[in-house]
N, C-alpha and C positions, 0 to 999 in steps of 0.2 A: 359712670364710666363702664363701658362694655368689657367684660372679661375677655382676655386673650384665650383662645381655644386652640389646642394643637389639633387642627383639622386634618383628617386623612386626605390625601390627594385623590382618593377614590371618587369623591363627589366631583372634583374638578375633571377627572378623567371621563366620567359619564357625561359631562356637559360637552366635552371636547370631541369625543370620538363619534363617528357616524355609525359604527357598529355597536351593538349592545352586548355586553358580557358581564355576568356576575358570577360569584362563587357558586359552585355546585351545592345542592342541598346538603346541609350538615348531616353527617351520619348519626345514628342513634348513639346517645351517650353510653348507654348500658345495653348493648345488643344481647338478645336472648340466645342467639346462636352465633358461632364464630363467623364473622364476615370476611369477605375477600380482603386482602391487604390494602388494595386501592380504595376500599370503602371504609377504612378504619380511621381516616383523618379527613379534615376539611381541605378542599382544593380551592385555589384562588380563582380558577377559571381562565388564568392567563399563563399557565405553565408553558414555557417555551416561547412565549410571545412578550416577554418583559420589555424587550427593546422597542417593540411596536407600541406598547403601552406608554413607555417613557416618552416617545416622540409625541404621542397624542397629548399627554399631560403637559409637556413643555409648550406645545402650541396653545393650550388653554391658559397657561400661566402668562404667556406673552400677550394674549388677547385681554386678559384681566388687568394687565399693566401694573405689576408690583411697584410700590413706591420707592423701593431701594434699588432695584435693578440688578442685584447680584445674579439672580437666576438666569438673566438674559445672556450671560456669558458662560453658561455651563459648557464644559467640554463634552465631547461625545461619550466619554467614559462616565462623567457625572450624570449625563442624561440617561444613560443605561441604568445607573444606580437608582435614579428616580423611578423608572419603570419597575425595577425590582422591589423598591420600597412600597410602591402602590400595590403591587401584587400581594406582598406580605400583609399590608394593611387590610386588604379585602379578605384575605385568609383569616386574619385574627378577628375582625369585626363580625365575620359570618358565624363565629362560635357563640352560641347563645345558651348552651347548657354546660354546667349547671347554673351559669349566670352569664349575662352579657359581657363578653370580653372587650376590653379597651386596648388601645394601642400601647399602653404602658404596662400591660399585664405581666410580661416576663420580668420587667424591672421591679415592679411592686413585689412579685413573688420572691425574687432574689433578695430584696432588702428585708422583707418580712422573715424569710428563712434565717438570714444572718442575725436579725434582731431577736428572734425567738431563741436561737442558739446562745446569744449573749445573755439573754435573760435567764435561761435555764442554768447556765454556767456561772451566774453571778458575775458577769464580765462586762456589764453595760458601760460602766465608767471607762474601762480599758478600750472598749469598742469606739466610744466617742472620741477618745484621745487618738486612736489609730486613724479614724476618719479625718480628723483635723490635721494630723501630721501628713496624711497623704496629699491633702490639698494645699498645704502650707507653702510650697515653692511658688505656686501661682498667686496665692494671696499676698505673699511678701512683695511680689512685683507690683501688684495693684496698690498695696500700702505705700510703696515708694512713689508711685504716681500721685497719690493723694498728698504725700508729704512735700512734693514739688509744686504744690498749688492746684492739683487737680480737684475736681468736684468730689465731695464725699459720696455722691450718688454712685460713683464708680465702684465703691466698695459694695453697696447693696446690689448693684447690677452683677457684680462678679460672682456672687453666691446665688444668683437667681437666673435672670434672663440670659446672661452670657454663657453659662455652663450647661452642657447637655445633662449633667448630673441632676439638674433641676428641671429643665423643660422637657426632658424625656420621661421624667417621673410624674410631674404635675401637669395635668391637662388643662386646667383652668386657672388663670392668674391675671392680676391687674396691678400695675404699679403707678403710683402717683408721687413723684418726687422721691422722698426718703421713706415712703410707706409702700409695702408690698402686701397684697392680699392673695391668698390662693386656697383652693379646695383640697383638703387632705385626700390623698389618692388611695388610701388603704382600705376603705370601707367595703367595697364589693368583694375583694379577695378574702378579707377577714370574715365576712358574713358566710362565704362559701366554705372556707377552710376550718373555722372554729368548730362547727358541729361534728366534723369528722376527725377532730383531734390534732389538726396540723398546728393550730395556734391557740394560745390562751391569753392574748393581749387585746385591749381595746384601742381604738384610735386615740382616745383621750390619754391613755397610758403611754402610747408611743409618742404623742405630742410632748408630754411632760418629761419622759425619761430619755428621749432621744432628740427629737426635733429642736426643742428649745436649747438644751445644752450644746449640741453640736453647732447650731447656727451662731450662738453667742461666742463660742470659741473661735470659729472661723472669722467672725467680725472683729474680735479682739486683736487678731493678728494684724489687721489693717487700721487699728486705732479707733474702732467704732464700738458703740454700745447698741444693744437691741432690746426693745421692749415688745412684749406680746400681749395681745388682748386675752381675756379669759376664754377658755375653751367653749366653743359654740356647738350645739347639737347638730347643726347643719354641716359641720365640718369645715367651715370657712375660718381661716387663720389670718389675723392681721399682725404684721410685724413692722415696727417702725425703728429706723436707724438714726443715730445721732453721733456726733463726734465726741469721743471720750475726753473728759476733762483731764488735763495733766495732773499728776499726783503732786500734792503740796507737801513740802518738807518743813517741819517746824524748826524755827531758829534755835540754835543751842544757846541756853542762857549763859 
């Protein structure tokens, strides 16, 4: 099965538009002399033309023929948002120093910052509980659907493909029934931030102290169990869900 990739609309835009525009050359990461303000950050190349970009991207999407069709009914406001999103995607992807930035860069950094704080303060267990409690209202509703006869797959989907908390963080994933595989997203930022003292965690450590416990607690709210494969050095995680067995009560003699 081919992994799902959160692909930037930039590639679609370049296929759709007759004009050619890319981000301006990225400024030096560590300039030796003070640069002018407008040369101190990466530009998308579409500043002020996001609406035009959104129109071009939507035309490309319609030509590609999405199998679900939702994007075909975008409102003008949503279409403008697409253009803005593509411009920001171009801006992010153009940053190659000190590492190639991905579309999830800000989300990864924000989560790593929170995880590092929790680790330093010896609050990881409390952080996991807080994350779980934050999502509990949505998960309880999905658990209700399952209890009414809905497929248990709804539970797995609710903590992965259905929520932006997952698909804006994880760029590569694939689901087959009750099994989800994804590429851990933390590696590039950890590799850049650890040598300069921002982080002192490994991906394996994050997987064991955060990902596994928080996913299991979310699943438990919906009456599901989760099993994880051993950590792989390539960062691919395999998580399999199953319906939790009802607790048995011993008969009183």
